[in-house]
C-alpha positions as CSV (number, residue, x, y, z in Angstrom):
1,M,23.4,-12.3,-15.9
2,Y,19.8,-12.5,-14.6
3,P,17.7,-11.0,-17.4
4,K,14.4,-12.2,-16.0
5,L,15.0,-10.1,-12.9
6,L,14.8,-6.9,-14.8
7,T,11.3,-5.5,-15.0
8,I,9.4,-2.5,-16.3
9,G,10.3,-0.8,-13.0
10,S,14.0,-0.9,-13.8
11,T,13.3,0.6,-17.2
12,T,11.3,3.4,-15.5
13,A,14.0,3.9,-12.9
14,L,16.7,4.3,-15.6
15,I,14.6,6.6,-17.8
16,V,13.9,8.9,-14.9
17,A,17.4,8.7,-13.5
18,S,18.8,9.6,-17.0
19,A,16.5,12.6,-17.2
20,L,17.7,14.0,-13.9
21,I,21.3,13.3,-14.4
22,P,23.4,15.3,-16.9
23,A,25.0,13.6,-19.9
24,Q,28.3,13.1,-18.1
25,A,26.9,10.1,-16.1
26,D,26.4,6.5,-17.1
27,T,23.8,4.4,-15.3
28,T,23.6,0.7,-15.2
29,S,20.6,-1.2,-13.8
30,I,22.0,-4.1,-11.7
31,L,18.8,-5.5,-10.3
32,T,15.1,-4.7,-9.8
33,S,13.2,-7.2,-7.7
34,T,9.8,-7.3,-5.9
35,L,10.0,-7.9,-2.2
36,E,8.3,-11.0,-1.0
37,G,6.0,-10.3,2.0
38,V,6.2,-6.5,1.4
39,E,3.2,-5.6,-0.7
40,G,3.7,-3.0,-3.3
41,M,7.4,-2.4,-2.7
42,E,10.5,-3.3,-4.8
43,A,14.3,-3.0,-4.5
44,N,16.4,-1.3,-7.2
45,I,20.2,-1.4,-7.5
46,V,21.8,1.0,-10.0
47,R,25.5,1.8,-10.6
48,F,26.4,5.4,-11.5
49,D,29.7,6.3,-13.2
50,V,29.9,10.1,-13.3
51,D,32.4,12.7,-14.6
52,E,34.2,15.3,-12.6
53,D,31.6,18.1,-13.4
54,W,28.5,16.0,-12.7
55,E,25.7,17.5,-10.7
56,T,22.0,16.5,-10.3
57,E,19.2,18.9,-10.4
58,R,17.2,19.2,-7.2
59,H,15.2,16.0,-6.7
60,I,13.7,13.6,-4.2
61,H,13.7,9.8,-3.8
62,P,10.2,8.3,-3.1
63,G,11.9,5.3,-1.2
64,H,14.7,4.7,1.2
65,V,18.1,5.1,-0.6
66,F,21.4,3.6,0.4
67,V,24.6,4.6,-1.5
68,Y,28.0,3.1,-1.5
69,V,30.8,5.0,-3.2
70,T,33.3,2.8,-4.9
71,E,35.6,5.4,-6.6
72,G,36.2,9.1,-6.1
73,S,34.1,11.3,-3.9
74,I,30.8,13.0,-4.1
75,E,28.9,15.7,-2.1
76,I,25.4,15.1,-0.9
77,D,23.3,18.2,0.0
78,V,20.0,17.1,1.6
79,E,17.6,20.0,2.4
80,G,17.7,20.6,6.2
81,Q,21.0,18.9,6.7
82,E,24.6,20.1,6.3
83,A,26.2,19.1,3.0
84,R,28.5,16.1,3.4
85,K,31.4,14.6,1.5
86,V,31.4,10.9,0.9
87,A,34.5,9.2,-0.4
88,A,35.3,5.7,-1.8
89,G,34.7,3.0,0.7
90,E,32.0,5.1,2.5
91,A,28.2,4.7,2.5
92,F,25.3,6.9,3.5
93,Q,21.5,6.8,3.6
94,E,19.1,9.3,2.2
95,P,15.7,9.8,3.7
96,P,12.7,9.5,1.4
97,D,10.9,12.6,0.0
98,R,13.6,15.0,1.1
99,P,14.8,17.4,-1.6
100,M,18.5,17.0,-2.4
101,V,21.4,17.7,-4.8
102,A,24.5,15.6,-5.4
103,R,27.7,16.5,-7.2
104,T,31.2,15.1,-7.9
105,L,34.0,16.4,-5.8
106,S,36.9,14.4,-7.2
107,S,38.8,15.5,-10.3
108,D,38.6,12.0,-11.9
109,G,34.8,11.6,-11.5
110,A,33.2,9.0,-9.2
111,S,31.4,5.7,-9.2
112,F,28.7,4.6,-6.7
113,I,26.1,2.0,-6.2
114,V,22.5,3.1,-5.3
115,F,20.2,0.6,-3.5
116,Q,16.6,1.8,-3.1
117,V,13.6,0.2,-1.5
118,G,10.5,2.0,-2.7
119,P,7.0,1.8,-4.3
120,K,6.9,-0.8,-7.1
121,G,7.0,0.7,-10.6
122,E,7.8,4.2,-9.3
123,P,10.9,6.1,-10.5
124,I,13.9,6.1,-8.1
125,M,14.3,9.9,-8.6
126,V,11.7,12.6,-9.0
127,S,12.5,16.2,-10.0
128,Q,11.8,18.9,-7.3
129,P,12.4,22.3,-8.8
130,E,12.4,25.1,-6.2
């Protein structure tokens, strides 16, 4: 729809997201945009469609992440916090640079939209093995 809005950053974001997320997930870059008046930062919006047995490896997000679940339910396990279930119609925020794992809880898979504000050109997810 707006092909000029997609940048190298969105390609980097999808490549890294694909590397951290098992094959049973589809990712779609919706928008990558620089932020006027906020030097060196960009916004990324990515849709995730995941199968029932989807689970990420341990990772961090270098920017602030906001997630809205559109279908199904997922579990978010952020280090130092109690794991929480997030169902369709609910949203949550993940703090930057905190190791975490996410997984599907619903038997039909899940879909969610990730909105991240972070450093321009940086991946939206970075592996953090223990």
